[in-house]
C-alpha positions as CSV (number, residue, x, y, z in Angstrom):
1,M,40.7,-79.6,-3.2
2,S,38.9,-76.5,-4.4
3,A,38.2,-75.4,-8.1
4,A,41.2,-72.7,-8.0
5,I,44.0,-75.1,-6.6
6,K,43.1,-77.4,-9.2
7,H,43.2,-74.7,-12.0
8,Y,46.6,-73.3,-10.5
9,L,48.1,-76.7,-10.3
10,N,46.9,-77.9,-14.1
11,P,49.8,-78.7,-16.2
12,L,48.5,-76.3,-18.5
13,H,48.5,-73.5,-16.3
14,V,51.7,-74.3,-15.3
15,Y,53.0,-74.3,-19.0
16,C,51.7,-71.0,-19.5
17,R,53.3,-69.6,-16.5
18,L,56.9,-70.9,-17.4
19,R,56.6,-69.4,-21.0
20,D,55.2,-66.1,-19.3
21,V,58.4,-65.7,-17.2
22,G,60.5,-66.2,-20.6
23,L,61.1,-70.1,-20.9
24,G,61.2,-71.4,-24.4
25,K,58.7,-73.7,-25.6
26,E,61.0,-76.7,-25.8
27,K,61.9,-76.3,-22.1
28,A,58.6,-75.4,-20.9
29,V,56.9,-78.6,-22.7
30,F,59.9,-80.4,-21.3
31,L,59.2,-79.2,-17.8
32,C,55.4,-79.6,-17.9
33,R,55.5,-83.0,-19.1
34,L,57.9,-84.0,-16.4
35,Y,55.6,-82.2,-13.8
36,E,52.5,-84.0,-15.2
37,R,54.1,-87.2,-14.7
38,I,55.8,-87.1,-11.4
39,I,53.6,-84.5,-9.7
40,F,50.4,-84.2,-10.7
41,N,49.3,-87.6,-11.8
42,R,50.9,-89.4,-9.0
43,C,50.4,-87.0,-6.3
44,L,47.5,-84.8,-7.0
45,M,44.9,-87.0,-9.4
46,T,44.9,-89.9,-6.9
47,R,43.4,-87.9,-4.1
48,G,39.6,-87.8,-5.4
């Protein structure tokens, strides 16, 4: 996976983009934690 894709899929980057589009802090944190647990850690980080 390229460095640019890893950057854009990083949970912190996702959080920042959610905040940029106007989502509140609590909702953005909740969605990012959910994204990190379900998608990022299970699907993306298991691929070397």
